[in-house]
C-alpha positions in Angstrom: 0.0 0.0 0.0 1.5 3.3 -1.1 2.1 6.0 1.6 -0.1 9.1 1.5 2.7 11.6 1.5 0.1 14.4 1.3 -0.4 14.0 5.0 2.2 16.0 6.9 2.7 13.5 9.7 3.1 10.6 7.2 5.5 12.6 5.2 7.6 13.6 8.2 7.9 10.0 9.2 8.9 9.1 5.7 11.7 11.8 5.7 13.0 10.9 9.1 13.3 7.2 8.2 14.7 7.7 4.7 17.8 5.8 3.8 20.1 8.7 2.7 22.7 6.3 1.3 20.2 5.5 -1.5 19.6 9.1 -2.4 21.5 11.5 -4.7 22.7 14.8 -3.2 22.9 18.2 -4.8 24.0 21.4 -3.0 22.9 24.9 -4.0 23.8 28.2 -2.5 21.4 31.2 -2.4 22.4 34.9 -2.4 20.4 38.1 -2.1 19.5 41.0 0.1 17.0 40.5 3.0 14.3 42.5 1.2 14.7 40.6 -2.2 11.7 38.7 -3.4 13.9 36.4 -5.5 17.3 35.0 -4.8 20.2 34.1 -7.1 21.3 30.5 -6.9 24.5 28.7 -7.7 25.0 24.9 -7.8 28.1 23.4 -6.1 30.2 21.3 -8.5 31.0 18.7 -5.8 33.0 15.5 -5.7 31.4 12.3 -4.5 33.4 12.6 -1.3 31.9 16.1 -0.6 28.4 14.8 -1.4 28.9 12.1 1.2 29.9 14.7 3.8 26.7 16.6 3.2 24.8 13.3 3.3 26.3 12.6 6.7 25.6 16.2 7.9 21.9 15.8 7.1 21.8 12.5 8.9 23.5 14.1 12.0 21.1 17.1 11.8 18.1 14.7 11.9 19.4 12.2 14.4 17.7 13.7 17.5 14.3 13.8 15.7 14.8 10.3 14.4 15.5 9.1 17.9 12.4 10.9 19.2 10.4 9.3 16.5 11.6 5.8 17.6 10.7 6.7 21.2 7.3 8.0 20.1 8.3 11.3 21.5 7.8 13.6 18.6 5.1 16.2 18.0 4.1 18.0 14.9 2.5 21.4 15.5 1.3 24.3 13.5 3.8 27.2 12.9 3.3 29.7 15.7 4.8 32.8 17.2 6.6 31.0 20.0 10.3 31.7 19.8 11.3 28.6 21.9 10.0 25.1 21.4 10.6 21.8 23.1 13.2 19.6 21.4 10.6 16.9 20.5 8.5 19.4 18.5 8.7 20.2 14.8 6.6 23.0 13.4 4.7 22.6 10.2 3.7 25.2 7.5 1.9 24.5 4.3 3.5 26.9 1.9 0.8 26.8 -0.8 -0.6 30.2 0.3 2.9 31.7 0.5 3.9 32.7 -2.9 6.9 34.6 -1.5 8.4 31.3 -0.1 7.6 29.4 -3.3 9.2 32.1 -5.4 12.3 32.2 -3.4 13.0 28.4 -3.6 11.7 27.7 -7.1 15.1 27.9 -8.8 16.2 24.8 -6.9 13.5 22.8 -8.8 15.5 23.4 -12.0 18.9 23.0 -10.3 20.5 21.4 -13.4 20.0 24.8 -15.2 21.9 26.7 -12.4 25.4 27.9 -13.1 28.1 26.5 -11.0 29.3 28.4 -7.9 32.7 30.2 -8.3 34.7 31.4 -5.4 35.6 34.7 -7.1 32.0 35.9 -7.5 32.4 38.6 -4.8 29.0 40.1 -5.0 27.3 36.7 -4.8 29.4 35.7 -1.8 28.9 39.0 0.0 25.1 38.4 0.1 25.0 34.7 0.7 21.8 33.8 2.7 21.5 30.0 2.9 22.3 26.8 1.2 20.0 23.9 0.2 20.9 20.2 0.3 18.6 18.6 -2.2 18.0 15.0 -1.5 16.6 12.9 -4.3 15.3 9.4 -3.4 15.3 6.7 -6.0 11.5 6.6 -5.7 9.7 9.6 -4.3 9.7 13.4 -4.3 12.9 15.4 -3.6 13.4 16.9 -0.1 15.2 20.2 0.3 17.1 20.8 3.6 17.9 24.5 4.3 20.7 26.0 6.4 21.3 29.7 7.1 24.7 30.7 5.7 26.7 34.0 5.6 29.9 35.3 4.1 31.7 34.9 7.4 31.5 31.1 6.9 33.9 31.5 4.0 37.3 31.3 5.7 38.7 34.1 3.6 35.8 36.4 4.6 36.0 35.4 8.3 37.8 37.3 11.1 39.6 33.9 11.8 42.5 32.5 9.9 43.6 28.9 9.7 46.8 26.8 9.6 47.2 23.3 8.1 50.0 20.7 8.4 52.2 20.4 5.4 55.0 17.9 5.9 56.6 18.8 9.2 55.5 22.4 9.6 52.2 24.4 9.7 51.3 26.7 6.8 48.8 29.5 6.5 45.7 28.2 4.7 45.0 30.8 2.0 42.9 28.7 -0.4 39.2 29.6 -0.7 37.6 27.6 2.0 34.0 27.3 3.0 32.9 26.1 6.4 29.7 24.0 6.9 28.2 22.6 10.0 25.8 19.7 10.7 22.6 21.5 11.5 19.3 21.9 9.7 17.1 24.9 10.0 14.1 23.6 8.0 13.2 21.2 5.2 10.5 21.1 2.6 8.9 18.6 0.3 6.6 19.9 -2.3 4.2 22.2 -0.5 5.1 21.0 3.0 7.6 22.9 5.2 9.0 21.5 8.5 10.7 24.1 10.7 13.4 23.2 13.3 15.0 26.6 14.0 12.5 29.5 13.7 15.1 32.3 14.1 17.1 31.0 11.1 13.9 30.3 9.2 13.1 34.0 9.2 16.7 34.8 8.2 16.4 32.5 5.2 13.0 33.5 3.9 11.4 36.9 3.4 7.7 36.2 3.9 5.7 39.1 2.5 2.3 37.5 3.2 2.8 37.6 6.9 3.8 41.3 6.9 0.8 42.1 4.8 -1.6 40.5 7.4 0.4 42.1 10.3 -0.1 45.6 8.7 -3.8 44.9 8.2 -4.2 43.9 11.8 -2.3 47.0 13.0 -4.6 49.1 10.8 -7.6 47.5 12.5 -6.2 48.1 15.9 -5.4 51.7 15.1 -9.0 52.3 14.0 -10.2 50.9 17.3 -8.1 53.6 19.0 -7.5 52.0 22.4 -3.7 52.0 22.3 -1.8 55.1 23.2 1.7 55.6 21.7 0.4 53.5 18.8 2.9 54.6 16.1 5.8 53.4 18.3 3.8 50.2 18.9 3.4 49.7 15.1 7.1 50.4 14.4 8.3 48.0 17.1 6.0 45.3 15.8 7.0 45.6 12.2 10.7 45.5 13.0 10.4 42.1 14.6 9.5 39.0 12.5 8.3 37.1 15.6 6.0 39.9 16.5 4.7 39.9 12.8 3.9 36.3 13.2 2.2 37.0 16.6 0.0 39.6 14.8 -0.9 37.0 12.3 -2.1 34.8 15.2 -4.1 37.7 16.7 -5.7 38.4 13.3 -7.4 35.0 13.5 -9.0 35.7 16.9 -12.8 35.8 16.6 -13.1 38.4 19.4 -10.9 41.1 17.7 -13.7 43.0 16.1 -15.8 43.2 19.4 -12.9 43.7 21.9 -13.3 46.9 24.0 -11.0 48.9 26.3 -13.1 47.7 29.3 -12.5 44.1 28.3 -8.8 44.8 28.1 -8.8 46.6 31.5 -10.5 43.8 33.2 -7.9 41.3 32.0 -5.1 43.7 33.0 -6.5 44.0 36.5 -7.4 40.3 36.9 -3.8 39.1 36.0 -2.0 42.2 37.5 -0.3 42.9 34.1 2.3 45.6 33.8 0.2 47.6 31.3 -0.9 51.1 32.2 -4.4 52.4 31.5 -4.7 56.2 31.2 -7.3 58.8 30.1 -5.9 60.4 26.9 -7.8 63.3 25.4 -10.8 62.3 27.4 -10.7 58.6 26.2 -9.5 55.6 28.2 -6.6 53.8 26.6 -3.9 51.2 27.3 -0.4 52.7 27.1 2.3 51.1 25.0 5.6 51.0 26.9 8.6 50.2 24.6 10.3 48.6 27.6 7.5 46.1 27.8 7.3 45.3 24.0 5.4 42.1 24.3 2.9 43.0 27.0 0.1 44.3 24.7 0.6 41.6 22.1 0.2 38.9 24.8 -2.9 40.7 26.1 -4.4 40.9 22.6 -3.6 37.2 22.0 -5.6 36.2 25.1 -2.5 34.5 26.5 -3.7 34.2 30.1 -5.8 31.6 31.9 -6.8 30.3 35.4 -6.3 26.8 36.7 -9.2 25.1 38.4 -6.8 22.7 40.0 -4.2 25.1 41.5 -6.4 28.2 41.5 -3.4 30.0 40.1 -3.3 32.3 37.0 -0.8 31.6 34.2 0.7 33.1 31.1 0.2 30.4 28.4 3.1 30.1 25.9 2.0 28.6 22.6 -1.6 28.1 23.6 -3.7 25.7 21.7 -7.5 25.7 21.9 -9.1 22.5 23.2 -12.1 21.4 21.1 -14.7 20.2 23.6 -16.8 17.2 22.8 
């Protein structure tokens, strides 16, 4: 019976148990400015030995998750605004609605048409963003493994210098040398993206759709006019990609259109939150304090709850609604 790889959980298990020794390996490097909608790619003209090193690096990067899968201690959850996640969790994002991501990685699909990487392409090296290890099983769709990369990881561009042993003495290593590690930030297969390191995921991809929703949500909040110092609030939100994702979460909340300043004040008082409420030009407002940059976002995301067991109140990180029977 064929596996249904359209199901994220089934696909994840397939990838984590894949025999990499039976797969071909191609490495591509992407370069571009953070604001670019498209990146320039180069293919690495690699030896079989180097391909094997990348194969081993992917295996090492997945080892913890493979072990968690064997121990039945792995959890697939939706992509969220939480910056920190438990080691057993992998976040999932369907990239079909995100043309920005699809556009940025599309050249890898036609990797045979990409020019080879050359170490003397200074402009390309100066703006390197990430590399992709493309794994092609004998039977099955290709999987792309992404790792954030920067010019400092080219030894000649790094503040470090190196020595190597030549016969009986050490010599300065002045050949173009690139450094790679054994970590993975995220990986994709067709429209499915699995995220291991969120901070680097945002460094790799410029996701215009999230910022668009964040701006629309901020516009809605501005019209509600219950946040004082709003322009500073807007600026700080749009300068932080995790806050942009948090605004995307808030945009989905059903209460956003009916929320009132009195509702907010009750929550502030109930949980003794460090958010000031003032009368500004005759109108009650919550005051944005740049020293407490997350406070209002957590409030708007309804991130607080009471326990009927302990009778304590809690801030809930990465909350997920329980569907009652």
